[in-house]
C-alpha positions in Angstrom: 52.6 99.0 -6.9 55.1 100.9 -4.6 57.2 98.0 -3.2 57.5 96.7 -7.2 58.9 100.6 -8.2 61.4 100.5 -5.2 62.5 96.5 -6.1 62.7 98.1 -10.3 65.3 100.8 -8.5 67.3 98.8 -6.4 67.8 96.8 -8.9 69.0 99.6 -11.4 71.5 100.7 -8.9 72.4 97.3 -8.3 73.0 96.8 -12.2 75.0 100.3 -12.3 77.5 98.8 -9.6 77.9 95.5 -11.2 78.7 96.9 -14.4 81.3 99.6 -12.6 82.8 96.1 -11.6 82.6 94.7 -14.7 84.3 98.0 -16.2 87.6 97.4 -13.6 87.8 93.7 -14.4 88.0 94.7 -18.3 90.7 97.2 -17.3 92.8 94.6 -15.9 92.7 91.9 -18.0 94.5 94.4 -20.6 97.5 93.6 -19.0 97.6 90.3 -20.8 98.0 92.1 -24.2 101.3 93.7 -23.4 104.4 91.7 -25.1 106.8 94.0 -23.3 106.9 92.5 -20.1 108.8 95.7 -18.2 106.2 97.5 -19.6 103.7 94.9 -18.5 105.7 95.1 -14.9 105.6 98.6 -14.8 101.9 98.8 -15.1 100.9 96.2 -12.7 103.0 98.2 -10.3 100.6 101.1 -11.3 97.8 99.5 -11.0 98.4 97.9 -7.6 99.2 101.4 -5.7 96.0 102.2 -7.3 94.2 99.7 -6.0 96.1 100.1 -2.7 93.9 103.2 -2.0 90.7 102.8 0.0 88.5 105.7 -1.2 86.7 107.3 1.3 84.5 110.7 1.3 87.5 112.7 1.4 87.9 111.6 -2.0 84.5 113.3 -2.7 84.3 117.0 -2.9 81.1 119.3 -4.0 79.6 122.4 -4.7 76.1 124.2 -5.8 75.6 127.2 -7.9 75.1 129.5 -4.5 78.7 128.5 -3.6 80.0 129.5 -7.1 79.2 133.1 -7.4 82.8 134.7 -6.8 84.5 132.0 -6.8 84.1 128.1 -6.7 84.2 126.8 -3.3 84.2 123.1 -2.6 83.1 121.4 0.1 83.4 118.0 1.5 80.5 115.2 2.2 78.5 115.7 5.5 78.6 111.8 6.2 77.2 112.3 9.9 73.8 111.5 11.1 73.0 115.3 11.9 69.7 116.0 11.7 69.3 112.5 9.5 65.8 111.9 11.6 64.2 115.2 10.2 64.3 113.4 6.7 61.0 115.0 5.9 60.8 118.6 4.2 58.3 119.5 6.6 59.6 119.1 9.3 62.9 120.9 9.7 63.8 122.0 13.1 64.0 125.7 12.0 61.8 126.0 9.3 58.6 124.7 10.2 55.3 123.7 8.2 51.5 123.6 8.5 50.5 121.0 6.3 47.5 119.0 5.2 48.8 116.1 7.4 51.7 114.4 6.1 54.3 114.3 3.3 53.9 114.8 -0.3 51.0 117.1 0.4 50.0 120.8 0.4 52.0 123.1 3.3 53.1 127.0 3.4 55.6 128.0 6.5 54.7 128.4 10.2 57.0 130.9 11.0 56.8 134.4 8.9 59.5 135.0 6.2 58.2 136.6 3.2 59.4 135.5 -0.5 62.1 137.5 -2.0 61.4 137.0 -5.6 60.2 139.8 -7.7 58.8 139.4 -11.6 55.9 137.3 -13.1 54.8 134.5 -10.2 52.0 131.9 -10.8 51.2 131.7 -7.7 50.9 128.1 -7.0 54.1 127.3 -4.1 51.7 124.6 -2.3 53.6 121.5 -3.2 57.0 123.5 -3.9 58.7 121.9 -0.5 58.8 118.5 -2.4 60.4 119.9 -6.2 64.0 119.7 -7.4 65.2 123.3 -8.5 68.6 124.0 -10.5 69.7 125.3 -7.0 69.1 122.0 -4.9 71.8 120.5 -7.1 75.1 119.0 -6.2 77.5 119.3 -8.4 80.5 116.5 -7.2 84.7 116.2 -7.9 85.3 112.6 -7.4 88.2 110.7 -7.6 86.1 107.8 -8.0 82.4 107.1 -8.7 80.2 107.8 -6.2 76.8 106.4 -4.9 74.7 107.0 -2.2 71.4 105.6 -1.3 68.6 106.2 1.0 65.4 104.9 2.2 63.4 105.3 4.9 60.2 103.1 5.3 57.1 103.3 7.5 54.9 100.6 6.3 52.6 101.6 3.8 52.0 105.1 5.6 55.1 106.6 4.2 58.0 105.2 1.8 60.9 107.3 0.7 63.9 106.7 -1.3 66.7 108.7 -2.3 69.6 107.6 -4.7 72.7 110.0 -6.3 75.5 108.4 -8.5 78.3 110.6 -10.0 81.4 110.1 -11.4 84.3 111.7 -13.4 83.9 111.2 -17.0 87.0 112.4 -17.3 90.0 114.8 -14.6 87.7 118.0 -15.0 84.3 116.3 -16.3 81.9 114.7 -13.8 77.9 113.6 -14.5 75.7 112.4 -12.4 72.0 111.4 -11.7 69.4 112.4 -8.9 66.3 109.6 -8.3 64.0 111.0 -5.9 60.7 109.5 -5.0 58.2 109.7 -2.0 54.7 107.9 -1.2 52.9 109.2 1.5 49.7 107.1 2.0 48.8 108.9 5.2 46.0 107.2 8.2 42.7 108.6 6.2 41.3 108.1 3.2 42.7 110.0 0.0 45.6 111.8 2.1 48.1 110.3 -0.4 51.1 112.3 -1.6 52.9 111.0 -4.5 56.1 112.8 -5.7 59.2 111.9 -7.9 61.8 113.7 -9.0 64.5 112.8 -11.7 67.9 114.9 -12.6 70.4 114.4 -15.0 73.2 116.6 -14.0 76.8 117.7 -15.3 79.8 119.9 -14.4 82.9 120.6 -16.6 85.8 122.7 -15.5 88.9 123.0 -18.0 92.1 122.3 -17.2 93.1 125.6 -16.5 90.2 126.5 -14.5 89.4 129.4 -16.5 86.1 128.2 -17.9 83.1 126.1 -15.9 79.9 124.9 -16.7 76.9 123.6 -15.0 74.0 122.0 -16.6 71.1 120.2 -15.8 67.7 118.5 -17.3 65.0 118.3 -13.7 61.8 116.5 -14.2 59.7 116.9 -11.2 56.2 115.4 -10.9 53.8 116.2 -7.6 50.6 114.2 -6.8 48.7 115.6 -4.0 45.6 113.9 -3.4 42.5 115.8 -1.8 39.9 114.5 0.4 38.7 118.0 1.2 39.5 117.1 5.0 37.6 115.0 7.3 33.9 115.3 7.7 34.0 114.7 11.6 35.7 117.5 13.3 35.2 115.7 16.9 38.1 113.1 16.5 40.3 114.1 19.0 37.5 115.5 21.7 37.2 113.5 24.7 34.6 110.5 24.7 34.6 110.2 20.9 34.0 106.6 19.7 37.1 105.9 17.6 36.9 104.2 14.2 39.7 103.1 12.2 41.2 106.3 10.7 40.9 105.3 7.2 37.4 104.4 7.5 36.2 108.3 8.8 34.0 110.1 5.8 36.3 112.5 4.0 34.5 115.3 1.6 36.4 114.0 -1.4 37.3 111.0 -3.3 38.8 111.7 -6.6 40.2 115.4 -6.5 43.5 115.4 -7.0 46.2 118.2 -7.8 48.9 117.1 -10.2 52.0 119.5 -10.6 54.8 119.1 -12.9 57.8 121.1 -12.9 60.3 120.5 -15.6 63.5 122.6 -16.2 66.3 122.7 -18.7 69.9 124.6 -17.3 73.3 125.9 -18.7 75.3 128.2 -16.7 78.7 129.0 -18.2 81.8 131.4 -16.5 84.7 132.2 -17.9 87.7 134.0 -16.2 89.5 136.4 -17.9 93.0 138.2 -16.6 95.2 137.3 -14.1 93.7 134.3 -11.6 94.7 134.1 -8.1 94.6 131.4 -5.3 93.6 131.6 -1.4 94.8 129.6 1.2 91.7 130.8 2.9 88.8 129.3 0.8 89.5 125.5 0.4 91.7 126.8 -2.3 89.2 128.8 -4.3 90.5 129.8 -7.3 89.6 133.8 -7.3 89.3 135.4 -10.9 89.8 139.2 -11.5 87.5 139.5 -14.3 84.4 136.4 -15.0 82.0 136.3 -17.8 78.7 134.6 -16.7 76.4 133.4 -19.1 73.0 131.1 -17.7 70.2 129.9 -20.1 67.3 128.4 -18.1 63.9 127.0 -20.1 61.0 126.0 -17.4 57.2 123.9 -18.3 55.0 123.6 -15.3 52.2 122.8 -15.5 49.6 122.8 -12.3 46.4 120.6 -12.8 43.4 120.2 -10.9 40.9 117.5 -11.2 37.8 115.7 -9.9 34.6 113.7 -10.9 32.4 113.4 -8.1 29.3 115.3 -6.9 30.4 118.0 -4.2 28.0 117.0 -1.3 29.2 118.2 1.5 29.8 122.1 -0.1 34.0 122.0 -0.4 33.8 123.8 -3.5 31.8 126.6 -5.1 29.2 124.8 -7.4 31.0 124.7 -10.8 30.6 127.3 -13.4 30.8 124.7 -16.2 29.6 121.2 -14.6 28.9 120.8 -10.9 30.5 117.1 -11.0 33.6 117.0 -13.4 36.7 119.7 -13.3 39.8 119.3 -14.9 41.2 122.9 -14.6 45.4 123.4 -16.1 47.1 126.2 -15.8 50.3 125.8 -18.0 53.3 128.3 -17.8 56.7 128.3 -19.8 59.4 130.5 -19.0 62.4 130.9 -21.1 65.3 133.1 -19.3 68.5 134.5 -20.8 71.3 135.7 -18.3 74.4 137.8 -18.7 76.6 139.0 -16.1 80.2 140.8 -16.5 82.1 141.1 -13.0 85.9 141.9 -12.3 87.5 142.2 -8.7 90.1 144.4 -7.4 92.8 142.8 -5.1 96.3 143.5 -4.0 98.3 141.1 -5.7 100.1 138.3 -4.2 98.6 138.6 -0.8 98.0 135.3 1.5 94.9 137.2 3.0 92.4 138.8 1.1 91.9 142.2 1.7 90.6 145.9 0.5 89.2 143.7 -2.3 86.4 145.4 -4.4 83.5 143.5 -6.7 81.2 144.6 -8.8 78.9 142.9 -10.6 76.8 144.2 -13.8 74.2 142.2 -16.0 71.2 141.9 -17.7 68.5 139.4 -17.6 65.7 139.1 -20.1 62.6 136.6 -19.0 59.7 135.7 -21.6 56.7 133.9 -20.3 53.6 132.0 -21.9 50.9 131.6 -19.4 47.3 129.5 -20.0 44.7 129.0 -18.4 42.8 125.6 -20.0 39.7 123.7 -18.5 38.1 120.8 -20.5 34.7 119.6 -19.9 33.6 115.6 -20.0 33.3 115.0 -23.5 36.8 116.8 -24.2 35.4 120.0 -25.1 37.0 123.5 -23.8 34.9 125.4 -21.0 37.7 127.7 -21.2 41.0 128.9 -23.0 42.9 132.3 -22.7 46.6 132.5 -23.6 48.6 135.3 -22.1 52.7 136.7 -23.0 55.2 138.5 -20.6 58.4 139.6 -21.1 60.8 141.7 -18.6 64.1 143.1 -18.6 66.2 143.5 -15.3 69.3 145.1 -14.6 71.7 143.3 -12.5 74.3 145.1 -10.4 76.2 144.0 -7.0 79.2 145.4 -5.4 81.1 144.5 -2.6 83.9 145.4 -0.7 86.1 143.6 2.0 88.1 146.1 4.7 89.8 142.8 6.2 89.8 139.3 6.2 87.3 140.0 9.1 85.0 142.8 7.9 83.2 143.0 4.1 80.0 145.0 2.9 78.1 143.6 0.0 75.2 145.3 -2.1 72.5 143.7 -4.7 70.7 145.0 -7.2 67.7 143.7 -9.3 65.4 146.2 -10.9 62.4 145.6 -13.9 62.9 148.3 -16.3 60.9 147.1 -18.4 58.0 144.6 -18.9 54.8 143.5 -17.7 56.5 143.6 -14.2 58.2 147.0 -14.7 58.7 148.9 -11.4 59.7 145.8 -9.5 62.8 145.5 -7.5 65.0 144.5 -5.0 67.5 146.4 -2.8 69.7 144.2 0.0 72.5 145.4 1.9 74.6 143.0 4.0 77.7 143.0 6.0 79.6 140.7 8.3 82.2 141.8 10.8 83.9 138.7 12.7 84.7 140.0 16.3 87.0 137.0 17.1 87.1 133.5 17.2 86.3 133.5 20.7 83.6 136.0 20.5 81.9 135.1 17.1 80.5 137.4 14.3 78.0 139.9 13.7 76.1 139.9 10.4 73.4 142.4 9.6 71.0 142.8 6.7 68.6 145.5 5.3 66.4 145.1 2.1 63.8 147.0 0.2 61.3 145.1 -2.1 58.6 146.0 -4.4 57.1 143.2 -5.9 54.1 142.3 -8.2 51.1 140.6 -7.1 51.1 136.8 -8.2 49.3 136.1 -11.3 46.4 134.1 -9.7 45.4 137.0 -7.3 44.5 139.2 -10.6 43.4 136.6 -12.8 42.3 133.3 -12.3 39.4 131.2 -14.9 38.7 128.1 -13.5 35.8 125.5 -13.0 34.9 126.8 -9.0 36.5 129.9 -9.2 36.5 132.9 -11.4 38.0 136.8 -10.9 40.0 138.8 -13.7 41.4 142.5 -13.6 41.8 143.2 -10.0 44.2 145.5 -10.5 45.6 144.5 -6.7 48.9 147.3 -5.8 52.8 145.8 -5.8 53.1 144.4 -2.3 56.1 146.1 -0.5 58.5 144.9 1.9 60.9 146.8 4.4 63.5 144.3 6.1 65.9 144.3 8.5 68.1 142.0 10.4 70.4 141.6 12.7 72.4 138.2 13.7 74.7 137.4 16.2 77.2 133.7 15.8 79.4 132.4 18.1 81.0 128.6 16.6 82.8 128.0 19.7 79.8 128.1 21.6 77.4 126.9 19.2 75.2 130.1 19.9 72.9 132.1 17.3 70.7 135.1 18.0 68.9 136.7 15.3 66.5 140.0 15.5 64.2 140.6 12.5 61.7 143.3 11.5 59.6 143.0 8.6 57.0 146.2 7.4 54.5 144.4 4.9 52.7 147.0 2.9 50.1 146.0 0.5 49.6 142.5 1.8 48.0 139.8 -0.8 46.1 136.8 0.9 42.9 134.6 0.1 40.2 135.0 2.7 36.8 133.0 2.9 34.2 134.6 0.7 30.8 134.2 2.6 28.6 135.2 -0.6 29.3 131.2 -1.2 29.4 129.8 1.8 32.8 129.6 4.1 34.3 127.0 2.1 34.8 129.3 -1.1 37.6 132.3 -1.6 38.7 135.6 -2.8 42.1 137.0 -3.1 42.3 140.1 -0.6 44.0 142.9 0.0 44.9 144.7 3.3 45.4 148.4 2.7 46.9 149.1 6.3 50.8 148.6 6.7 51.9 145.4 8.6 54.7 145.1 11.6 56.5 142.1 12.6 59.2 141.9 14.7 60.8 138.2 15.1 63.7 136.6 17.1 65.5 133.6 17.2 67.8 132.0 19.1 69.4 128.7 18.8 72.4 126.8 21.7 73.9 124.0 21.4 74.8 122.5 25.3 76.7 119.8 26.3 77.0 117.9 29.3 79.8 115.0 28.8 78.0 112.7 26.4 74.4 114.2 26.8 74.0 116.6 24.2 70.7 119.4 24.2 70.1 121.3 21.2 67.3 124.0 21.5 65.5 126.8 19.2 63.1 128.8 20.4 61.3 131.9 17.8 59.5 134.8 18.6 57.3 136.8 16.9 54.8 139.6 17.5 52.9 141.3 14.5 49.9 143.6 14.9 47.5 142.1 12.4 47.5 138.7 13.6 44.0 138.4 12.2 45.6 138.5 9.0 49.1 137.4 9.1 48.4 134.1 10.8 51.0 133.0 12.8 52.1 131.7 15.9 53.7 134.1 18.7 56.3 131.3 20.1 57.8 128.3 18.2 60.3 125.9 19.5 62.2 122.4 18.8 64.6 120.6 21.3 66.8 117.7 20.8 68.2 115.9 23.5 70.7 112.7 23.4 73.3 110.6 24.6 76.3 110.8 22.1 77.9 107.6 22.7 80.4 105.6 20.6 79.6 101.4 20.9 82.7 98.7 20.5 84.7 101.5 19.4 83.2 101.6 15.6 79.4 102.3 16.4 78.6 106.1 16.8 75.2 106.6 18.1 72.8 108.9 19.7 69.7 108.1 21.3 67.1 110.4 22.4 64.0 112.7 21.8 62.8 115.7 19.8 60.3 118.1 21.3 58.4 120.7 18.8 55.8 123.3 20.4 54.0 126.5 19.1 51.6 128.4 20.9 47.8 128.6 20.4 46.6 130.9 16.9 43.9 130.8 14.5 45.3 128.2 11.6 44.9 128.9 8.2 41.6 126.7 6.2 42.6 125.4 2.5 40.9 125.6 -0.8 41.8 122.2 -2.9 40.7 123.9 -6.3 43.4 126.6 -6.2 45.5 124.7 -3.7 45.7 128.0 -1.4 45.9 128.6 2.0 43.2 131.2 3.3 41.9 133.1 6.1 38.9 131.3 6.7 37.4 130.1 10.2 38.8 131.9 13.4 39.0 128.4 15.6 41.6 128.0 17.8 43.1 124.6 18.1 44.3 123.4 21.2 48.2 123.0 21.1 50.2 120.0 22.5 54.0 119.2 22.5 55.1 116.5 20.0 57.3 114.1 21.2 59.7 111.5 18.9 62.2 110.0 20.3 65.1 107.9 18.3 68.2 106.0 17.8 70.5 106.8 14.9 73.9 105.5 14.0 76.8 105.6 11.8 78.7 102.4 11.2 81.6 102.9 8.4 79.8 104.0 5.2 76.4 103.3 6.9 73.8 105.9 8.7 70.6 104.7 9.9 67.6 105.3 12.4 64.9 104.2 14.1 61.9 107.1 15.0 58.6 107.0 16.8 56.8 109.9 15.7 54.1 111.4 18.2 54.9 109.0 20.9 53.2 110.9 23.1 49.6 110.5 21.6 47.4 109.1 23.9 49.5 110.4 27.4 48.1 113.8 27.0 47.2 114.7 23.1 44.9 112.5 21.3 46.1 114.2 18.0 46.7 117.7 16.7 45.8 120.1 14.1 48.1 122.4 11.9 45.4 123.3 9.0 41.7 123.8 9.8 39.9 120.3 9.9 43.0 118.6 8.4 44.2 116.2 11.2 48.2 115.3 11.2 49.2 112.2 11.3 49.2 109.4 14.1 52.4 108.1 16.1 54.0 106.3 13.6 57.6 103.8 13.8 59.9 104.8 11.0 63.0 102.9 10.0 65.6 104.6 7.7 69.3 103.9 6.4 72.2 105.8 4.0 74.8 104.2 2.2 77.7 105.5 0.6 80.0 103.8 -2.2 82.8 105.5 -3.1 83.9 102.9 -5.5 
């Protein structure tokens, strides 16, 4: 089925390219309809000159919403093979995760990095790694149609396909589409993750560059099959009589989580008054006054279903039925945001300094939150609905003392509504010492965050709690970063003080597989150090990343003290055109008591205190660039069977075995 769908996608992309060719041919045929020979010759010269241009990546520029906050910064496409072998969102070198075994299944960060959101939150985030958001959309300025195709295949075990097509409708108006499909079957029964993302986007900029509009419509469908873990917990022990992985007994055979996240997004900005241009920021247009209006509509649903007898006690017995479960949580969200910004800077200055920036705005959020539960005959065993509103004031101030030093302050405060009192105050400063010495980035924030809705109220077939009246979680953070681009060195230190920390724990009243929300009454301190360094020895390159973190509540805030990622490879060009890297990656984290997982709510929780043995995981790869194509061949977990039979990152959920993967990306610029 997947191969058939992949074939349809490839055929669709081929038709688009074919139609583009027909469009060019038709345009060329128009020359024969011109009676004036001199005019025809003139047009022919222009067309011949245009055809002589060989379009490459340098004709494509892009931006994102995060790059357009003060001014629109355009960046060139990255056509290198950097990190191409780490395509999975779960295996990013500096953002590792724990997960249920393979791409597409539930995951959470391995290292501690609290969420900086305020306001309403439904609380379902285990599949967020596979969703597209408006902040993820890339907007292009393309002098020629741009298409990117990306395919990763590991047979039936894992497949990923991504396609991007973008082209300018007019000189200042671009439109495009994203299509992502990931299907990971895994090694064990019912270990499948199936994800689909489709996005249509457009960016319009007026000829005067005063008005900009970013629009997108995003549709996410994320389906994670739940097997409740393998029945046998000794499959990696010495002396175990091995059988086929897919023949291992699993605890659930019909359960699955289905998340849908659909978004319609529109952001408009208008520059009022004088407009400056900076030669230091890709000729960025710098406004002196800016008005921004954003409207966003989200329609999200989180569904858990099963139809079987829970023979192994994965979940508590159902309130409505011990066999059939159909729990659904729906959230509709409408956001309107208005922001006014003004900038004070010297006129006719080639260097940006003594620049003052002030933002002031307001945001209104409206939510409809529903819990639905249906029996097998279609009747409801749960129907509850809530409506919330929040009014948030937004403020920011920044001062650039020189081109080397700046200071920025951001304020978000919910004044009225369901989450009144939530706030996020943040300060950042960047100091460039020199190009050879590097730069320093200082940061701090204070946060007051309402509990996610799932902690205070949840009604499903297997779990029910309400009116918990948990206190707001408070986080105080201070950070220091040192970055030296010349020597490829980054070092940072972060300190977190968390009060009223919320988490899920085992509820022993119903058995160790049941969970309940819990709030820690004492403060939790955590300090974290990160360092990354790139070394080059002739044609050999070594990249290192090390993270160390220490907390005084490791039994609750479960995270390893030590994590490292290292990549060693040969950087070589063969036959003067084939740029290749041949090497291996090593990932390792110290041992700690892993989290457990509850399928009915897709939540990780503090359960068993079992500490799993930790071994390095080694991947070998070859990646290469040939003109417009990048490709790689990778063998994951090549050291399995040597000194590591297998490993876990979540209690009782085994990770993938060794696996050969192939990937290729191809860019088309005309």
